[in-house]
N, C-alpha and C positions, 0 to 999 in steps of 0.2 A: 469632039477632040478626045483623044485617048490620054488618060492620066497615068503618068509613070510613077512608080513607087521606088523608094531607095532600097538597095539590096539589104538582105538580112545579115547583119553583122554578128549575130549570135553564134554563127558557125562559119567563120571566114574561109575555112578550107575543109572540104569533106574528108581529106586524108589525115587531118590532125585530130588525134584522140587524146584528150586530156587525162584519160584514165591510164594511159601508157606509163609503166613504171620508169621508163627512161626519161620521161618529162616531168613527172610528179616528183618534186624535190623532197617531199616528206615521206617517200616510200621507205619502208623498213623491212623489205623482203626482196627476194630475187638474187640472182647470181652475183651481181656487182656488190650488193650489200654484204653478202656472206664473204666475198673476197676481202672487202674492207675490214670486216670483223676478224678474219683470219690473220690479215697483215698486222692489225693492231695487237692481236694476241702474241704474235711473234716478236713484235717490238718490246712489249712488256716482258716477255720471257727472256730475251737476250739481256735486257736491262737488269732483270733479277739475277741472271747467271753472273753478270759482271760484278754485282754487289756481293753475291755469294762467294765468288772467287776471292774477292778482297778480304772478306771475313775469314775464309779458310786459310789464306796466306798468313793473316795476322795470328790466327790460332796456332798454326804450325810453328811459326817463329817463337811465339810465347811459350809453347810446350818445350822447345829446345832451350829457351832462356830461363826456364823455371829454376834450375839449380842456382844460377847467379842471382836471380831476382829474390829468392828466399834467403840466400846467404848475405847479400850486400844491401838489398833494399834500394831505396832512393839515394842512399849514400854513394852508390856506384856512380851516379851522374857527376858529382863534384869531387870525387876522389881522383888523385893524380898518380897513384901507384899502379904499375903493371909489371908484376913479377911472377912469371910462370912457374919458377922453381918453388916459391913459397905459396903459390895459389892465391895471390892477392892481386886484384884487378880494379882498375878505375877508368872511367870514360872521359874525364874532362879534357885531357890534351887532344883527344881525337875529335870531340865535339867542337872544341875551339878551332882546330885546324880546318875542319869541314866548313864551319860557319864563316871564318875569316877569308879563306880562299874563295869561297862562293861569293862573298860580299865584294871582294876585289873584282872578280869576274863580272858580276852584274853591274857594278859601277862603271866599268870600262865598256861593257857591251851595250847598255841602253843608249847612251848618246851616239855611239858609232852606228848601231843598228838603225836608229831613227834617221840618222843622216843618210845612210845607204838607202833606206826606204824612200826618203824624200827625193834623192837624186834619181832613183829608178822609177818613181811614179809621176813626178812632175816633168815638164818639158824643158829642163835646163840643158839637156844634151839631146843629140839625135836619137831616134828610137832604136837604131841598131846598137849604138853604144850603151844605151840603158839596158837593153836585153842582154848584152854581153856581160855587163857588170853584175846584173842580177843572177845570171847563170853561174858565173865564177864564184860568187859568194855562196850560193846554194850548193855548189859542188863540194864545198868544204865539209858539208854534213855527210857526204858519202865516204870520206876518208876514215878508215878504222882508227880508233883511239890509240892503238899500239904504234901505228905509223906516225901519228902526231907526236907520241912520246919519243920515238927514235929521232924524229926531226928536232924535237926540243933538246935532246941530249947532244946531238952532233952538230946542229946548226944554230939553234936559237940561244942556247946557253953560252957558247963562245962569243956570240955577238953582244948579249946583254950583260955578261959578267963584268967587263970594264966599266959599264955605266953604273952597275950596282956597287962596285968598289968605289967609284967616284961619289956616289950618294953616301956611302958609309963614311968616307973621309971628310966630305964637305958638310954633311948635315948630321953628324953623329950626336949633336946636342939635341936632336929631335928623337924621341923614343922610337918612332916608327922606323928610323934608319940607324939605330944605335948598334951597328955591327961594323967593325973596322975592316975586316977582311972577309967579306962574303964569298962563298965558293960558287954561286950560281944555282945550286940546288936548294931552293928556299921557298918561302911562302909567296913572295912576289912573283917569282918565275911561274909557280903553279897557277896563280891567279891569272896571269897573262895568257898562259896556255889554255886555261879554261875559257877565258873570254873569246879566244879564237874559235874554240869548239862550239860555243853556244851562239856565236854571232849569226850563223845562217837561220836559226830558229827565230831570233829577234827580228832580223832584217826581213825575212820572207813574209812572216805574218803581218808585220807592220806595213809592209808594202801592199799586201792584199787589203788591209784595212783602209789605207789611204786611197786606194784605187776605187773602192766602192762608195766613198763619200760623194754625194751628188754634186755634179758639176754646177748645179744652180747655186749652191752655197758659194763656190768660188766666184761665179759671175756676179752674184748679188753683192758680195764683199767688195769686189773691185769696182762695181758700179757706184758704190757709196764713197769711193775715193781711197780705199785701202791700197797699199802697195802689195806686191807679191809676198814679201816676207811678213807683213802684217796679216795678210790672209792666212798664211801658213800657221803663224803662232796664235792667232786669235780665233781662227775658224777651223782649219783642218785638224790641227793637233788636238784641240778640245773635243771635236766631233769623233775622233778616233781614239780617245783616251782609254775607254774600256777595253777595246781590242788590243791596244799596246800593253796595257797592264797584263792581260792574259798572255800575250807573247812573252813578256818579261818573266812571268811566273813559270811558264813552260821552260824557258831557258834556265831559270834558277833551279828548277827541279832536276834538269840534266846535270847542272853544275854540282849539285849536292850529291848526286849518285855516281859521278864519273870516277872511274877506277884506274885503268891502266896508265893513261897519260899522266895523271897526277902522281901515281906511285913512282913513276920513273923520273920525275923532276923535283919533287917536293923535299927530298932529303930523308924522309922517314925517320924523324927523330921525335920521340914522344915527350915534347917539352912545350911549355907555354911561355912565349916570349912576345913582348910588344913589338919587337923589331920584325919588320916584314922581310928582312934580309937573313933571318935565321931559318934553319931547317925546321920542318914541322911534320905532322902526320894527320891523316884524315881517316874517318871511319871506313870508307870503301877500301882505302889502301891497306889498313891493318887486316881487314877481312881477307883481302887477296893474298897477303903475305903469310898469314898464320893459319887460316882455316884448314888448309890441306894437311897440315902437320899437327893440328891441335889434338890434345888428348881428351877423351870423353870426361865429362864432369864439369868442373867449374870453368875450365878453359873454353870449351865449346859453348858452354852456357853464357859466358861473358861475351864471346864474339856474337852469339845470337842476340844477347841483350843490346849490344851495339847496333845490330841490324834493326832491332825493334825501335831503338831511339831514332835511327835514321829515318825509318818509316814514319814515325810520329812527326819529326821535323818537316819532312816533305808534305805530309798531310796538313800540318799547321800553316805552311806557306800557302798552299792552295786555298785553304779556308780563309786566310787573311786576305788573299787576292779577291775572292768573291765578296767578302764584306766591304773591302775598299771600293770595288766597282759599284756595289749597291749604294754605298754612302755617297759617292760622287753623283750617281744618277739622281738620288733623292735630293741632293743639294742643288743640282742644276734644274730640277723640275720645280 
């Protein structure tokens, strides 16, 4: 009887060569490896160029701001005087207007943006309706700011002015509304206009964040007996918190730097008032109004100093957002 032997498994295929660089995962040579190295170098190069541009911009602005920096020092930040004739300048009214108008905008935008994201990402409505809502909201981002400013002057202010006058008469005992006869060009109007402009950023990014949350989380939550809204508030929103914070910070960054629309509706009055119904001024607005006609020296230096302060404010907001997200992640882990 002929004895059969098992096949040799040491070389299962004569065509398979384990020395081939396309199969050996530890290979450090060849065309593919050099291509990966080149691509990695390009990525690092572009990242370095981005950082370099940031430092160059900061240096250029600082060079223009040096006369005001040396003349006024840090006192420029909390000074309220702005007298071009006497060459006395202070930034506090503009910093206050920028921060307060942006705060109003982000307080209005975050709940509305998250609501739009929920409506357009969950199946509350038919898919066609959800896509239409998402498209219309994102379309706002394509409208030039000067057009929104004109809309604010000719359409929005006549609509909201009676409401603001009612607020001033009815709640004048509250410092936030202590203006009896508001004209419509004020801090509150600017904040609402800003919220409309940054809504697409908040809504679109939040929607994308919610849509990438794994469906298994929804199914598991509902399988444990949670209702839809319990699933949303206890599972979906916490899971997408870091992405929504990033969306809010991007929206806030645009609000801090918005120029034309705010300039056209805020009233452009360099005063500090607790009432939201009083005119105000922002850093971008004063830069747009005065830089073209500013005289060399302290005037241009002070405007550049304002630009440097705005740059620092925006950078601080982004750093704060990163730290907040890291803190929440560490706490949840």
